[in-house]
PAMIBA-408522 format. One record per residue: residue in one letter; x negated, y negated, z of N, C-alpha, C in turn. Coordinates in Angstrom, 3 decimals, padded with zeros to 6 digits, m for minus. Layout:
<atoms>
<type->A | n.x->X | n.y->Y | n.z->Z | ca.x->X | ca.y->Y | ca.z->Z | c.x->X | c.y->Y | c.z->Z>
...
</atoms>
This chain:
<atoms>
<type->M | n.x->m132.196 | n.y->m084.880 | n.z->129.137 | ca.x->m131.073 | ca.y->m086.250 | ca.z->128.538 | c.x->m130.192 | c.y->m085.391 | c.z->127.774>
<type->E | n.x->m128.955 | n.y->m085.861 | n.z->128.607 | ca.x->m127.641 | ca.y->m085.006 | ca.z->127.994 | c.x->m126.866 | c.y->m086.150 | c.z->126.576>
<type->L | n.x->m126.876 | n.y->m085.648 | n.z->125.671 | ca.x->m126.555 | ca.y->m086.242 | ca.z->124.115 | c.x->m125.088 | c.y->m086.380 | c.z->124.264>
<type->K | n.x->m124.684 | n.y->m087.850 | n.z->123.758 | ca.x->m123.475 | ca.y->m088.104 | ca.z->123.525 | c.x->m122.859 | c.y->m088.341 | c.z->122.230>
<type->V | n.x->m121.849 | n.y->m088.026 | n.z->121.952 | ca.x->m121.025 | ca.y->m088.380 | ca.z->120.915 | c.x->m121.590 | c.y->m090.050 | c.z->120.524>
<type->T | n.x->m121.590 | n.y->m090.617 | n.z->121.090 | ca.x->m122.119 | ca.y->m092.254 | ca.z->120.843 | c.x->m123.783 | c.y->m092.387 | c.z->120.617>
<type->D | n.x->m124.498 | n.y->m091.366 | n.z->120.699 | ca.x->m125.646 | ca.y->m091.387 | ca.z->120.237 | c.x->m125.791 | c.y->m091.268 | c.z->118.724>
<type->F | n.x->m124.901 | n.y->m090.881 | n.z->118.122 | ca.x->m124.505 | ca.y->m090.113 | ca.z->116.936 | c.x->m123.638 | c.y->m091.249 | c.z->116.005>
<type->L | n.x->m122.615 | n.y->m091.698 | n.z->116.393 | ca.x->m121.664 | ca.y->m092.330 | ca.z->115.948 | c.x->m121.323 | c.y->m093.532 | c.z->116.789>
<type->K | n.x->m120.758 | n.y->m094.607 | n.z->115.638 | ca.x->m120.925 | ca.y->m096.202 | ca.z->116.640 | c.x->m119.391 | c.y->m096.221 | c.z->116.420>
<type->Q | n.x->m119.093 | n.y->m097.411 | n.z->116.903 | ca.x->m117.595 | ca.y->m097.426 | ca.z->117.558 | c.x->m116.410 | c.y->m097.676 | c.z->115.832>
<type->D | n.x->m117.196 | n.y->m098.249 | n.z->114.951 | ca.x->m116.412 | ca.y->m098.180 | ca.z->113.595 | c.x->m115.918 | c.y->m096.689 | c.z->113.437>
<type->E | n.x->m116.976 | n.y->m095.404 | n.z->113.081 | ca.x->m116.732 | ca.y->m094.712 | ca.z->112.706 | c.x->m115.864 | c.y->m093.494 | c.z->113.978>
<type->L | n.x->m116.137 | n.y->m094.101 | n.z->114.989 | ca.x->m114.949 | ca.y->m093.207 | ca.z->116.183 | c.x->m113.521 | c.y->m093.706 | c.z->115.733>
<type->L | n.x->m113.484 | n.y->m095.078 | n.z->115.513 | ca.x->m112.250 | ca.y->m095.528 | ca.z->115.199 | c.x->m111.766 | c.y->m094.838 | c.z->113.942>
<type->A | n.x->m112.512 | n.y->m094.573 | n.z->112.886 | ca.x->m111.927 | ca.y->m093.961 | ca.z->111.726 | c.x->m111.567 | c.y->m092.826 | c.z->111.683>
<type->G | n.x->m112.401 | n.y->m091.832 | n.z->112.524 | ca.x->m112.242 | ca.y->m090.429 | ca.z->113.379 | c.x->m110.893 | c.y->m090.880 | c.z->113.855>
<type->L | n.x->m110.484 | n.y->m091.571 | n.z->114.985 | ca.x->m109.331 | ca.y->m091.702 | ca.z->115.646 | c.x->m107.895 | c.y->m091.619 | c.z->114.438>
<type->A | n.x->m108.259 | n.y->m092.282 | n.z->113.851 | ca.x->m107.114 | ca.y->m092.472 | ca.z->112.639 | c.x->m107.082 | c.y->m091.340 | c.z->111.973>
<type->E | n.x->m107.937 | n.y->m090.308 | n.z->111.345 | ca.x->m107.675 | ca.y->m089.633 | ca.z->111.003 | c.x->m106.912 | c.y->m088.475 | c.z->111.239>
<type->E | n.x->m107.557 | n.y->m088.035 | n.z->112.664 | ca.x->m107.289 | ca.y->m086.653 | ca.z->113.856 | c.x->m105.658 | c.y->m087.716 | c.z->114.221>
<type->A | n.x->m105.200 | n.y->m088.962 | n.z->114.177 | ca.x->m103.852 | ca.y->m089.310 | ca.z->114.655 | c.x->m102.875 | c.y->m088.880 | c.z->113.640>
<type->A | n.x->m103.277 | n.y->m089.041 | n.z->112.316 | ca.x->m102.326 | ca.y->m088.735 | ca.z->111.389 | c.x->m102.283 | c.y->m087.009 | c.z->111.002>
<type->E | n.x->m103.350 | n.y->m086.375 | n.z->111.476 | ca.x->m103.178 | ca.y->m084.989 | ca.z->111.643 | c.x->m102.385 | c.y->m084.397 | c.z->112.478>
<type->L | n.x->m102.269 | n.y->m085.404 | n.z->113.774 | ca.x->m101.342 | ca.y->m084.922 | ca.z->115.039 | c.x->m100.007 | c.y->m085.203 | c.z->114.346>
<type->S | n.x->m099.500 | n.y->m086.187 | n.z->113.601 | ca.x->m098.289 | ca.y->m086.512 | ca.z->113.147 | c.x->m097.713 | c.y->m085.362 | c.z->112.451>
<type->Q | n.x->m098.858 | n.y->m085.199 | n.z->111.372 | ca.x->m098.320 | ca.y->m083.797 | ca.z->110.630 | c.x->m098.150 | c.y->m082.874 | c.z->111.394>
<type->A | n.x->m098.552 | n.y->m082.510 | n.z->112.223 | ca.x->m098.728 | ca.y->m081.067 | ca.z->112.954 | c.x->m097.369 | c.y->m081.339 | c.z->113.461>
<type->A | n.x->m097.074 | n.y->m082.527 | n.z->114.410 | ca.x->m095.641 | ca.y->m082.762 | ca.z->115.038 | c.x->m094.812 | c.y->m082.601 | c.z->113.782>
<type->L | n.x->m094.710 | n.y->m083.367 | n.z->112.964 | ca.x->m093.832 | ca.y->m082.766 | ca.z->111.733 | c.x->m093.690 | c.y->m081.660 | c.z->111.181>
<type->K | n.x->m094.568 | n.y->m080.422 | n.z->111.426 | ca.x->m094.339 | ca.y->m079.501 | ca.z->110.946 | c.x->m093.671 | c.y->m078.601 | c.z->112.144>
<type->L | n.x->m094.244 | n.y->m078.897 | n.z->113.057 | ca.x->m093.285 | ca.y->m078.159 | ca.z->114.162 | c.x->m091.681 | c.y->m078.313 | c.z->114.401>
<type->R | n.x->m091.696 | n.y->m079.611 | n.z->114.192 | ca.x->m090.051 | ca.y->m079.856 | ca.z->114.019 | c.x->m089.417 | c.y->m079.104 | c.z->112.872>
<type->R | n.x->m089.885 | n.y->m079.061 | n.z->111.492 | ca.x->m089.405 | ca.y->m078.192 | ca.z->110.869 | c.x->m089.081 | c.y->m076.631 | c.z->111.015>
<type->V | n.x->m090.129 | n.y->m076.474 | n.z->111.956 | ca.x->m089.907 | ca.y->m074.982 | ca.z->112.267 | c.x->m088.828 | c.y->m075.041 | c.z->113.210>
<type->L | n.x->m088.532 | n.y->m075.774 | n.z->114.281 | ca.x->m087.514 | ca.y->m076.019 | ca.z->115.409 | c.x->m086.371 | c.y->m076.173 | c.z->114.255>
<type->D | n.x->m086.199 | n.y->m076.938 | n.z->113.634 | ca.x->m084.985 | ca.y->m077.274 | ca.z->112.743 | c.x->m084.746 | c.y->m076.404 | c.z->111.919>
<type->G | n.x->m085.320 | n.y->m075.544 | n.z->111.144 | ca.x->m085.216 | ca.y->m074.490 | ca.z->110.212 | c.x->m084.246 | c.y->m075.026 | c.z->108.952>
<type->R | n.x->m084.059 | n.y->m076.257 | n.z->108.998 | ca.x->m083.229 | ca.y->m076.802 | ca.z->107.816 | c.x->m084.357 | c.y->m076.711 | c.z->106.251>
<type->N | n.x->m085.271 | n.y->m076.935 | n.z->106.926 | ca.x->m086.473 | ca.y->m076.554 | ca.z->105.662 | c.x->m087.516 | c.y->m075.851 | c.z->105.972>
<type->P | n.x->m087.579 | n.y->m074.978 | n.z->105.316 | ca.x->m088.304 | ca.y->m073.580 | ca.z->105.763 | c.x->m089.600 | c.y->m073.943 | c.z->105.447>
<type->T | n.x->m090.348 | n.y->m073.469 | n.z->106.160 | ca.x->m092.041 | ca.y->m073.603 | ca.z->105.809 | c.x->m092.646 | c.y->m072.054 | c.z->106.342>
<type->P | n.x->m093.444 | n.y->m071.844 | n.z->105.852 | ca.x->m094.180 | ca.y->m070.341 | ca.z->105.762 | c.x->m094.905 | c.y->m070.625 | c.z->107.277>
<type->V | n.x->m094.994 | n.y->m071.612 | n.z->108.165 | ca.x->m096.086 | ca.y->m071.552 | ca.z->109.182 | c.x->m094.806 | c.y->m070.953 | c.z->110.456>
<type->G | n.x->m095.067 | n.y->m070.016 | n.z->111.179 | ca.x->m094.535 | ca.y->m069.799 | ca.z->112.575 | c.x->m094.462 | c.y->m070.442 | c.z->113.639>
<type->F | n.x->m093.576 | n.y->m070.157 | n.z->114.459 | ca.x->m093.516 | ca.y->m071.110 | ca.z->116.083 | c.x->m094.882 | c.y->m071.186 | c.z->116.609>
<type->R | n.x->m095.418 | n.y->m069.671 | n.z->116.754 | ca.x->m097.021 | ca.y->m069.977 | ca.z->117.612 | c.x->m097.854 | c.y->m070.861 | c.z->116.537>
<type->Q | n.x->m097.808 | n.y->m070.556 | n.z->115.312 | ca.x->m098.625 | ca.y->m071.261 | ca.z->114.559 | c.x->m098.793 | c.y->m072.585 | c.z->114.854>
<type->A | n.x->m097.475 | n.y->m073.184 | n.z->114.624 | ca.x->m097.383 | ca.y->m074.670 | ca.z->114.303 | c.x->m097.431 | c.y->m075.418 | c.z->115.682>
<type->V | n.x->m097.225 | n.y->m074.153 | n.z->117.151 | ca.x->m097.643 | ca.y->m075.040 | ca.z->118.304 | c.x->m099.004 | c.y->m075.153 | c.z->118.615>
<type->C | n.x->m099.505 | n.y->m073.919 | n.z->118.291 | ca.x->m101.013 | ca.y->m073.906 | ca.z->118.057 | c.x->m101.535 | c.y->m074.772 | c.z->117.463>
<type->H | n.x->m101.092 | n.y->m075.090 | n.z->116.179 | ca.x->m101.896 | ca.y->m076.456 | ca.z->115.425 | c.x->m101.553 | c.y->m077.882 | c.z->116.404>
<type->L | n.x->m100.343 | n.y->m077.825 | n.z->116.765 | ca.x->m100.104 | ca.y->m079.236 | ca.z->117.162 | c.x->m101.070 | c.y->m079.267 | c.z->118.620>
<type->N | n.x->m101.273 | n.y->m078.699 | n.z->119.222 | ca.x->m102.200 | ca.y->m078.808 | ca.z->120.593 | c.x->m103.671 | c.y->m078.866 | c.z->120.297>
<type->E | n.x->m104.050 | n.y->m078.033 | n.z->118.940 | ca.x->m105.336 | ca.y->m078.264 | ca.z->118.547 | c.x->m105.578 | c.y->m079.879 | c.z->117.934>
<type->E | n.x->m104.796 | n.y->m080.323 | n.z->117.542 | ca.x->m104.887 | ca.y->m081.830 | ca.z->116.973 | c.x->m104.415 | c.y->m082.684 | c.z->118.128>
<type->I | n.x->m103.660 | n.y->m082.418 | n.z->119.408 | ca.x->m103.885 | ca.y->m083.269 | ca.z->120.638 | c.x->m104.924 | c.y->m083.304 | c.z->121.254>
<type->A | n.x->m105.901 | n.y->m082.141 | n.z->121.040 | ca.x->m107.223 | ca.y->m082.086 | ca.z->121.527 | c.x->m107.941 | c.y->m082.947 | c.z->120.756>
<type->D | n.x->m108.099 | n.y->m082.936 | n.z->119.654 | ca.x->m108.807 | ca.y->m083.986 | ca.z->118.800 | c.x->m108.575 | c.y->m085.486 | c.z->119.056>
<type->V | n.x->m107.495 | n.y->m085.682 | n.z->119.003 | ca.x->m107.395 | ca.y->m086.977 | ca.z->119.201 | c.x->m107.822 | c.y->m087.506 | c.z->120.528>
<type->L | n.x->m107.556 | n.y->m086.579 | n.z->121.629 | ca.x->m108.094 | ca.y->m086.707 | ca.z->123.082 | c.x->m109.748 | c.y->m087.011 | c.z->123.343>
<type->L | n.x->m110.153 | n.y->m086.434 | n.z->122.555 | ca.x->m111.658 | ca.y->m086.097 | ca.z->122.092 | c.x->m112.182 | c.y->m087.567 | c.z->121.669>
<type->Y | n.x->m111.422 | n.y->m088.357 | n.z->120.791 | ca.x->m111.734 | ca.y->m089.570 | ca.z->120.200 | c.x->m111.553 | c.y->m090.740 | c.z->121.129>
<type->L | n.x->m110.333 | n.y->m090.307 | n.z->122.026 | ca.x->m110.174 | ca.y->m091.407 | ca.z->122.925 | c.x->m111.049 | c.y->m091.544 | c.z->123.991>
<type->E | n.x->m111.559 | n.y->m090.107 | n.z->124.670 | ca.x->m112.600 | ca.y->m090.431 | ca.z->125.562 | c.x->m113.983 | c.y->m090.924 | c.z->125.408>
<type->W | n.x->m113.836 | n.y->m091.262 | n.z->123.556 | ca.x->m115.414 | ca.y->m091.784 | ca.z->123.320 | c.x->m115.042 | c.y->m093.729 | c.z->123.097>
<type->I | n.x->m113.764 | n.y->m093.754 | n.z->122.585 | ca.x->m113.586 | ca.y->m095.042 | ca.z->122.128 | c.x->m113.979 | c.y->m095.991 | c.z->123.524>
<type->H | n.x->m114.891 | n.y->m096.741 | n.z->123.644 | ca.x->m115.147 | ca.y->m097.250 | ca.z->124.932 | c.x->m114.153 | c.y->m099.000 | c.z->125.143>
<type->A | n.x->m113.844 | n.y->m099.251 | n.z->123.729 | ca.x->m113.234 | ca.y->m100.445 | ca.z->123.691 | c.x->m111.807 | c.y->m100.221 | c.z->124.716>
<type->M | n.x->m111.711 | n.y->m099.097 | n.z->125.179 | ca.x->m110.021 | ca.y->m098.887 | ca.z->125.895 | c.x->m110.444 | c.y->m099.211 | c.z->127.560>
<type->D | n.x->m109.215 | n.y->m100.022 | n.z->127.541 | ca.x->m109.402 | ca.y->m100.602 | ca.z->128.817 | c.x->m108.130 | c.y->m099.666 | c.z->129.602>
<type->N | n.x->m108.851 | n.y->m098.686 | n.z->130.058 | ca.x->m107.832 | ca.y->m097.642 | ca.z->131.210 | c.x->m106.481 | c.y->m098.492 | c.z->132.238>
<type->G | n.x->m106.982 | n.y->m099.559 | n.z->132.632 | ca.x->m105.959 | ca.y->m099.974 | ca.z->133.456 | c.x->m104.894 | c.y->m100.900 | c.z->132.353>
<type->L | n.x->m105.424 | n.y->m100.958 | n.z->131.490 | ca.x->m104.311 | ca.y->m101.863 | ca.z->130.502 | c.x->m103.589 | c.y->m100.803 | c.z->129.804>
<type->V | n.x->m104.297 | n.y->m099.783 | n.z->129.177 | ca.x->m103.494 | ca.y->m098.432 | ca.z->128.834 | c.x->m102.631 | c.y->m098.177 | c.z->129.655>
<type->R | n.x->m102.870 | n.y->m097.858 | n.z->130.886 | ca.x->m101.815 | ca.y->m097.749 | ca.z->132.275 | c.x->m100.726 | c.y->m098.429 | c.z->131.902>
<type->E | n.x->m101.097 | n.y->m099.575 | n.z->131.969 | ca.x->m099.829 | ca.y->m100.545 | ca.z->132.257 | c.x->m098.959 | c.y->m100.306 | c.z->131.184>
<type->F | n.x->m099.622 | n.y->m100.497 | n.z->129.572 | ca.x->m098.596 | ca.y->m100.253 | ca.z->128.529 | c.x->m097.864 | c.y->m099.075 | c.z->128.631>
<type->R | n.x->m098.482 | n.y->m097.891 | n.z->129.085 | ca.x->m097.877 | ca.y->m096.692 | ca.z->129.293 | c.x->m096.663 | c.y->m096.807 | c.z->130.405>
<type->N | n.x->m096.587 | n.y->m097.326 | n.z->131.421 | ca.x->m095.734 | ca.y->m097.462 | ca.z->132.403 | c.x->m094.958 | c.y->m098.413 | c.z->131.869>
<type->K | n.x->m095.050 | n.y->m099.546 | n.z->131.553 | ca.x->m093.752 | ca.y->m100.539 | ca.z->130.859 | c.x->m092.696 | c.y->m099.423 | c.z->129.440>
<type->K | n.x->m093.446 | n.y->m098.783 | n.z->128.965 | ca.x->m093.404 | ca.y->m098.096 | ca.z->127.570 | c.x->m091.990 | c.y->m096.690 | c.z->128.317>
<type->L | n.x->m092.653 | n.y->m096.437 | n.z->129.062 | ca.x->m092.081 | ca.y->m095.231 | ca.z->129.639 | c.x->m090.705 | c.y->m095.551 | c.z->130.396>
<type->A | n.x->m090.871 | n.y->m096.940 | n.z->131.030 | ca.x->m089.547 | ca.y->m097.356 | ca.z->131.642 | c.x->m088.530 | c.y->m097.673 | c.z->130.684>
<type->R | n.x->m089.131 | n.y->m098.473 | n.z->129.520 | ca.x->m088.064 | ca.y->m098.802 | ca.z->128.588 | c.x->m087.412 | c.y->m097.595 | c.z->127.838>
<type->W | n.x->m088.709 | n.y->m096.088 | n.z->127.572 | ca.x->m087.942 | ca.y->m095.292 | ca.z->126.855 | c.x->m086.918 | c.y->m094.504 | c.z->127.860>
<type->V | n.x->m087.094 | n.y->m094.362 | n.z->129.118 | ca.x->m085.799 | ca.y->m094.237 | ca.z->130.010 | c.x->m084.821 | c.y->m094.772 | c.z->129.971>
<type->T | n.x->m084.760 | n.y->m096.083 | n.z->130.077 | ca.x->m083.716 | ca.y->m097.048 | ca.z->130.191 | c.x->m083.054 | c.y->m096.568 | c.z->128.964>
<type->R | n.x->m083.484 | n.y->m096.900 | n.z->127.733 | ca.x->m082.691 | ca.y->m096.399 | ca.z->126.589 | c.x->m082.207 | c.y->m095.431 | c.z->126.431>
<type->L | n.x->m082.559 | n.y->m094.278 | n.z->127.027 | ca.x->m082.414 | ca.y->m092.767 | ca.z->126.948 | c.x->m080.932 | c.y->m092.755 | c.z->127.749>
<type->M | n.x->m080.852 | n.y->m093.522 | n.z->129.294 | ca.x->m079.742 | ca.y->m093.601 | ca.z->130.174 | c.x->m078.531 | c.y->m094.565 | c.z->129.411>
<type->E | n.x->m078.956 | n.y->m095.378 | n.z->128.422 | ca.x->m077.981 | ca.y->m096.478 | ca.z->128.185 | c.x->m077.465 | c.y->m095.569 | c.z->126.916>
<type->A | n.x->m078.027 | n.y->m094.682 | n.z->126.266 | ca.x->m077.404 | ca.y->m094.233 | ca.z->125.112 | c.x->m076.471 | c.y->m092.956 | c.z->125.661>
<type->K | n.x->m076.909 | n.y->m092.428 | n.z->126.873 | ca.x->m076.097 | ca.y->m091.496 | ca.z->127.620 | c.x->m074.721 | c.y->m091.850 | c.z->128.097>
<type->D | n.x->m074.801 | n.y->m092.886 | n.z->128.520 | ca.x->m073.721 | ca.y->m093.696 | ca.z->129.223 | c.x->m072.878 | c.y->m094.340 | c.z->128.066>
<type->A | n.x->m073.190 | n.y->m094.617 | n.z->126.645 | ca.x->m072.383 | ca.y->m094.967 | ca.z->125.465 | c.x->m071.942 | c.y->m093.544 | c.z->125.275>
<type->E | n.x->m072.356 | n.y->m092.162 | n.z->125.124 | ca.x->m072.051 | ca.y->m091.515 | ca.z->124.854 | c.x->m070.730 | c.y->m091.026 | c.z->125.773>
<type->N | n.x->m070.937 | n.y->m091.158 | n.z->126.964 | ca.x->m070.101 | ca.y->m090.884 | ca.z->127.859 | c.x->m069.031 | c.y->m091.961 | c.z->128.005>
<type->D | n.x->m068.917 | n.y->m092.680 | n.z->127.302 | ca.x->m067.789 | ca.y->m093.930 | ca.z->127.446 | c.x->m066.941 | c.y->m093.516 | c.z->126.320>
<type->A | n.x->m067.664 | n.y->m092.907 | n.z->125.034 | ca.x->m066.960 | ca.y->m092.950 | ca.z->123.996 | c.x->m065.565 | c.y->m091.796 | c.z->123.706>
</atoms>
């Protein structure tokens, strides 16, 4: 018998873990931004910041895999709508920039 994460953790704990890892992902993204921007120096180097970001992405993905409340069809639908809206906004901003 193969053991699963859900054999040990209930949905509420998975949601708490997801929230914690999502916060850590946010901090890792901001740290990499600081490294790339260079205006607010940090002792963390580029490779270390990228590695940490990738580790936090993996953590979030692991939690998402185990949250059974997720409706992948609905997630895909939201994703597609948000992507279309994002691209539209980028195109509009580019057009406004060209008109200025």
